[in-house]
C-alpha positions in Angstrom: 117.9 101.4 131.0 119.8 104.6 131.4 118.5 107.7 129.5 120.3 109.0 126.4 121.7 111.9 128.4 122.9 109.6 131.1 124.5 107.2 128.7 126.3 110.0 127.0 127.5 111.3 130.3 128.7 107.9 131.4 130.6 107.5 128.1 132.4 110.7 128.8 133.0 110.2 132.5 136.1 108.0 132.1 137.6 110.2 129.3 139.7 113.2 129.6 137.8 116.4 130.3 138.4 119.2 127.9 140.6 122.1 128.8 137.6 124.5 128.8 135.6 122.3 131.1 138.5 122.2 133.6 139.2 125.9 133.2 135.5 126.8 133.7 135.3 124.7 136.8 138.6 125.9 138.2 137.9 129.6 137.9 134.9 129.2 140.2 137.3 128.8 143.1 138.5 132.4 142.9 136.2 133.7 145.7 137.1 130.7 147.9 140.8 131.0 147.3 141.2 134.7 147.5 138.5 135.7 149.9 138.3 132.8 152.4 141.6 131.2 151.6 143.9 134.3 151.5 142.5 137.6 152.5 140.4 136.7 155.5 143.0 134.4 157.2 145.9 136.7 156.5 144.3 140.1 157.2 140.9 139.9 158.9 142.0 139.2 162.4 144.7 142.0 162.3 142.0 144.2 160.6 139.8 143.7 163.7 142.5 144.1 166.3 144.7 146.8 164.7 142.5 148.8 162.3 139.0 148.6 163.9 140.8 148.2 167.3 138.2 145.7 168.6 139.0 144.4 172.1 141.0 141.1 171.9 138.5 139.3 174.0 135.7 140.4 171.7 137.7 139.2 168.6 138.0 135.7 170.2 134.3 135.7 171.0 133.6 136.8 167.5 135.4 133.8 166.0 133.8 131.5 168.6 130.2 132.6 167.6 130.8 132.3 163.8 132.2 128.8 164.5 128.9 127.7 166.0 127.1 129.1 162.9 129.4 127.0 160.7 128.4 123.9 162.7 124.9 124.4 161.4 125.2 125.7 157.8 127.8 123.5 156.3 126.2 120.1 156.7 122.8 121.8 156.0 123.7 123.1 152.6 125.5 119.9 151.6 122.3 117.9 152.6 120.1 120.3 150.7 122.2 120.2 147.5 121.9 116.4 147.4 118.1 116.9 147.4 117.9 119.7 144.9 116.2 118.8 141.6 116.2 121.5 138.8 116.7 121.6 135.1 120.3 122.9 135.8 121.2 120.1 138.1 121.7 119.7 141.9 124.8 121.9 142.4 124.9 124.6 139.7 121.8 126.6 140.7 123.6 127.5 143.9 126.4 129.0 141.9 124.0 131.0 139.7 121.9 132.5 142.5 124.5 132.7 145.3 127.3 134.5 143.4 126.0 138.1 143.8 125.1 137.8 147.5 128.5 136.3 148.1 130.4 139.2 146.6 128.3 141.8 148.3 128.6 140.2 151.7 132.4 140.1 151.4 132.4 143.9 150.7 130.4 144.6 153.8 133.0 142.7 156.0 135.4 145.6 155.6 133.1 148.5 156.2 133.9 150.3 159.5 130.7 151.7 161.2 131.0 155.3 162.4 131.2 154.4 166.1 133.8 153.7 168.7 131.4 151.7 170.8 132.9 148.2 171.3 129.6 146.4 171.6 128.1 148.0 168.5 131.2 147.1 166.5 131.2 143.6 167.8 127.5 143.1 166.9 128.0 144.6 163.4 131.0 142.4 162.4 129.4 139.3 163.9 126.1 139.8 162.1 127.8 140.5 158.8 130.2 137.6 159.1 127.3 135.2 159.8 125.6 136.5 156.6 128.8 136.1 154.7 129.4 132.6 155.9 125.9 131.6 155.0 126.1 132.7 151.4 129.7 131.4 151.1 128.6 128.0 152.3 125.6 128.0 150.0 128.0 128.5 147.1 131.1 126.5 148.1 129.6 123.2 149.3 127.8 122.6 145.9 130.9 123.8 144.1 133.2 121.3 145.7 130.6 118.6 145.3 130.8 119.1 141.5 134.3 117.5 141.3 133.3 113.8 141.5 130.3 114.5 139.2 132.5 115.8 136.4 134.7 112.8 136.1 135.0 109.4 137.7 138.6 108.7 136.6 141.2 108.5 139.4 144.0 110.5 137.7 141.7 112.8 135.8 140.2 114.0 139.1 143.8 114.8 140.2 144.2 116.8 137.0 140.9 118.6 137.5 141.8 119.5 141.1 145.3 120.7 139.8 143.5 123.1 137.5 141.4 124.3 140.4 144.5 124.7 142.7 146.4 126.5 140.0 143.6 129.1 140.0 143.5 129.0 143.8 147.2 129.6 144.3 147.6 131.9 141.2 144.7 134.1 142.3 146.0 134.0 145.9 149.3 135.2 144.5 147.9 138.0 142.3 145.8 139.4 145.2 148.7 140.2 147.6 150.8 141.4 144.7 148.0 143.9 144.0 147.9 144.8 147.7 151.7 145.3 147.9 152.2 147.3 144.7 149.1 149.3 144.5 146.6 149.4 147.4 148.9 149.6 150.5 151.2 152.2 148.9 148.1 154.2 147.8 146.9 154.3 151.5 150.1 154.1 153.7 150.3 154.4 157.5 147.8 151.6 158.2 145.0 153.5 156.6 141.5 151.8 156.9 140.7 152.7 153.4 143.3 150.2 152.2 141.3 147.4 153.7 138.0 148.7 152.4 139.4 149.0 148.9 140.6 145.4 149.1 137.1 144.3 150.2 135.5 146.2 147.3 137.8 144.9 144.6 137.7 141.3 145.8 134.0 141.2 146.4 133.2 142.4 142.9 135.7 140.0 141.3 134.1 137.0 143.0 130.8 137.2 141.1 131.5 136.5 137.4 133.8 133.4 137.9 130.9 131.5 139.6 128.6 132.3 136.7 131.4 131.0 134.3 131.5 127.7 136.2 127.7 127.5 136.0 127.7 128.0 132.3 130.8 125.9 131.5 130.1 122.7 133.4 127.5 119.9 133.3 126.4 117.6 136.0 125.7 113.8 135.8 122.0 113.7 134.9 121.7 110.3 136.5 122.3 111.9 139.9 118.9 113.6 139.9 117.1 110.3 139.1 118.4 108.7 142.4 116.4 108.8 145.6 118.5 110.7 148.2 118.8 108.9 151.5 117.4 110.3 154.7 119.7 112.4 156.9 120.1 109.5 159.3 121.0 107.0 156.6 123.4 109.5 155.0 125.2 110.1 158.3 125.4 106.4 159.0 127.1 105.7 155.7 129.5 108.6 156.1 130.6 107.4 159.6 131.2 103.8 158.2 133.4 105.1 155.4 136.9 104.5 156.7 138.9 106.0 153.8 136.8 109.2 154.2 137.8 109.4 157.9 141.5 109.2 156.8 141.1 111.8 154.1 139.2 114.2 156.4 142.0 113.8 159.0 144.7 114.4 156.4 142.9 117.4 155.1 142.5 119.0 158.5 146.1 118.2 159.7 147.6 119.5 156.5 145.5 122.6 156.2 145.7 123.8 159.8 149.4 124.6 159.5 148.5 126.9 156.6 145.7 128.5 158.7 148.1 129.0 161.7 150.7 130.5 159.5 148.2 132.8 157.8 146.7 134.0 161.1 150.1 134.8 162.6 151.8 135.8 159.4 151.1 139.6 159.4 151.7 140.0 163.1 155.1 138.1 162.8 156.4 140.0 159.8 155.2 143.4 161.0 156.4 143.1 164.7 159.3 140.6 164.6 160.8 141.2 161.2 159.8 144.9 161.0 158.2 144.9 157.6 155.4 147.2 156.4 152.1 145.9 155.2 153.2 146.1 151.5 156.4 144.2 152.3 154.5 141.6 154.2 152.2 141.1 151.1 155.3 140.6 148.9 156.5 137.7 151.2 153.0 136.2 150.8 153.4 136.6 147.0 156.8 134.8 147.1 155.3 131.8 149.0 152.3 131.4 146.8 154.4 131.9 143.7 156.7 129.1 144.6 153.7 127.0 145.5 152.2 127.6 142.0 155.5 126.5 140.4 155.5 123.3 142.5 152.0 122.2 141.6 153.1 120.3 138.4 155.8 118.6 140.5 153.2 117.5 143.1 150.9 116.3 140.3 153.8 114.3 138.7 154.7 112.7 142.0 151.0 111.8 142.6 150.7 110.1 139.2 154.1 108.4 139.3 153.8 107.1 142.9 150.7 107.4 145.0 148.8 110.5 146.2 149.7 109.6 149.8 153.4 109.1 149.0 153.6 112.5 147.2 152.0 114.2 150.2 154.4 112.5 152.7 157.4 113.7 150.7 156.1 117.3 150.5 155.1 117.5 154.1 158.5 116.3 155.3 160.2 119.1 153.5 157.7 121.5 154.9 158.6 120.5 158.5 162.3 121.2 157.9 161.5 124.7 156.5 159.2 125.6 159.4 161.8 124.7 162.0 164.3 127.2 160.4 161.9 130.0 161.3 163.1 129.8 164.9 166.6 130.8 163.9 165.6 134.0 162.0 166.9 136.9 164.1 164.7 139.9 164.7 164.7 142.4 161.9 166.3 140.0 159.4 164.2 141.0 156.4 166.4 139.4 153.7 166.7 136.1 155.5 163.0 135.9 156.2 162.2 136.7 152.5 164.5 133.8 151.4 163.4 131.1 153.8 159.6 131.8 153.9 159.0 130.9 150.2 160.6 127.5 150.7 157.4 126.4 152.2 155.9 126.5 148.7 156.3 122.8 148.0 154.4 121.8 151.2 151.7 124.5 150.6 151.2 123.2 147.1 150.7 119.6 148.4 148.3 120.8 151.1 146.2 122.5 148.5 146.2 119.7 146.0 146.4 116.2 147.4 143.7 116.1 150.1 141.3 117.7 147.7 142.3 115.1 145.0 141.8 112.2 147.5 138.3 113.3 148.6 136.4 112.4 145.4 137.9 108.9 145.4 136.4 108.0 148.8 132.9 108.7 147.5 133.0 105.6 145.4 133.5 103.6 148.6 130.2 105.1 149.9 128.4 104.3 146.6 129.6 100.7 147.0 128.1 100.6 150.5 125.0 102.7 150.1 124.2 102.3 146.4 123.8 106.1 146.1 125.8 109.2 145.3 125.7 111.8 148.1 128.6 114.2 147.4 126.8 117.1 149.1 126.6 115.4 152.5 130.3 114.5 152.3 131.5 117.8 151.1 129.3 119.7 153.6 130.8 117.7 156.5 134.3 118.1 155.1 133.9 121.8 154.7 132.4 122.1 158.1 135.2 120.2 159.9 137.8 122.2 157.9 136.3 125.5 158.8 135.8 124.4 162.4 139.5 123.8 162.7 140.1 127.1 160.8 138.0 129.2 163.1 139.2 127.5 166.3 142.7 128.7 165.3 141.5 132.2 164.5 139.7 132.3 167.9 142.8 131.1 169.6 145.3 133.7 168.2 143.7 136.8 169.9 143.5 134.9 173.2 147.2 134.0 173.0 148.1 137.6 172.0 146.2 138.9 175.0 147.8 136.4 177.4 151.3 137.2 176.1 150.8 141.0 176.6 150.2 142.1 173.0 149.8 145.9 172.7 147.1 147.0 170.3 147.8 150.1 168.1 146.3 153.5 168.9 145.9 156.6 166.7 149.0 158.0 168.3 151.1 154.8 167.9 150.2 152.7 164.9 152.9 150.1 165.3 153.8 149.8 169.0 156.8 147.9 170.2 155.7 144.5 171.5 157.0 142.9 174.7 159.3 139.9 174.4 156.6 137.5 175.6 154.3 138.5 172.7 157.1 138.2 170.1 158.1 134.8 171.3 154.5 133.7 171.2 154.3 134.7 167.6 157.5 132.8 166.7 156.3 129.6 168.5 152.9 129.8 166.9 154.4 130.2 163.5 157.0 127.4 163.8 156.3 124.7 166.5 152.5 124.3 166.2 152.5 123.8 162.4 155.4 121.3 162.7 153.4 119.2 165.3 150.4 119.2 163.0 152.4 118.2 159.9 154.1 115.3 161.7 150.6 114.0 162.8 149.4 114.4 159.1 152.4 112.3 157.9 151.6 109.5 160.3 147.9 109.4 159.3 148.7 109.5 155.6 151.1 106.6 156.0 148.1 104.4 156.9 145.7 105.7 154.3 144.2 102.5 152.7 142.8 103.7 149.3 145.5 103.1 146.7 145.2 103.5 142.9 144.8 99.8 142.5 142.1 99.5 145.2 140.2 102.4 143.7 140.2 100.7 140.3 138.8 97.6 141.8 136.0 99.6 143.4 135.2 101.2 140.1 135.0 97.8 138.4 132.6 96.6 141.0 130.4 99.7 140.6 130.4 99.3 136.8 129.2 95.7 137.1 126.5 96.8 139.6 125.4 99.7 137.3 125.3 97.5 134.3 
C-alpha cells in the first residue's frame, strides 16, 4: 500500500500544477539560462581571445580539457542524485547546498590574474572552469531531473517546461539588454572591467532563484522508497530506450545550431557587420525577445498537433532565415538587425520542445525497468549536450587560427580581419547550423512516441502500480 504522502502526491500528479509551483520551478533555471546558456557561449571565448588575449591554441586546448571533465561529472551527479535519500528528497538538496558555490565560481571565471604569462593564464582559467562546471553540474542535473517528478501528465509537462523556458529566454533577454544599455557603455573601448562586472552581477543573481526552487517545489516521496538500480543496470536500460535515443539526437541537433551561432555571434557582428559590443548585445536582445514572444505559439502548436510536428515546422523556418545571412553585405547594420531576430521562432522551439519530450521517454524506461531513474537520464542528456557544446567552442578558435584571424592588441583593439577569417565566420554562422537543423528535422520525423502512445504507456504503468 502506498503511504499517505505518496497517495496524495499521486492524486496530484495528473492534475494541473499551480502557477506558484511552476513559477518556483522555472525561476531556478536563471543561472543555467543566463550563465551557461547566454553569457558563456556568447562572450567567454571572445573574452579569452580578445580581452585576456590568450593564445588561440591554448583556448582550443582549454575547451578540450573541460570537455573531458564534463565526460566524468555529468553522469556521475545524475547517478548520485538517483541514490540520494534525505528528508528534502533526492534532487532538492543539491539546489540548497550548491547555489552559493555556483554563483561564486561564475564570478571567478571573469577575474583576470595580474600576469601576462600565457601558461599561468591558461592554468588559472582551466582550473576555475573545472570548478565551475563541477558545481554547475551538481545543481543542474538534479534540477532538470525534477521535471518528471513534479507531474506525470503529457501536456502539463509541456506547460511546466514552457514556464521554465519563458524564464530562460526572458532572463537571457534581460541580461544582454543590461549589458547593452548599462555595462558596456559604462566601460567602453573593450574594457576588461565590463566583463568582470557582468560576472559579478550574474554570479550574485544566480544564488537566490535556486533557493526559491528548493522552497517552492516538492518531490514524489515514493521515489525515495524505490531501490535504485546498479550503474550497469541503469546504463543497460538507458541504451535500450529507443525514444530516448531519438530525443537525445533531436536535442543535440537542435541545440548545436544555437551553440554555433552563439560562439560566432560576437565575432561576426563586431568584425563583419562593424558593430560595437553594446550594439551586438542589442541584436541578441532582439533575437531572444522574439523567441520569448513565439513560446506561446510553439506551445499551442505542440498541443494542437504533436510535439514533433511543431518542432519540424519551426526548424524549417529557421533553416530559411539562416540561409539569408549569406546575403547580408559587410557593414549592413540595419539589414542584420532586421534578419537576425527572425530566428526567434526556431530558437523558441529548440528551447522548449526537446526539453518537453525528454520527461515522456522516462515512462518508457519505467515500463522496462520498473524503476524511476531520472538522474541517470538527465545526467547523460546534459553530458552529451555539453559535449557537443564544448566541441563547438573548441573548434571555433582552431578555425579562427586556420583562417588567419588577428587577435587584438593594446594598440589595436579591433583589428581589420583578412577575407579568409571573415568568410569563415559567415560560413560558420550560416551553413553549419543549416546542416544540423536539416538533420534534426529528419530524426524528428521518425520520432515514435506520440501523445496516444504515451497515454497507453501511462495506463499500463497505472495498472502495474495498482
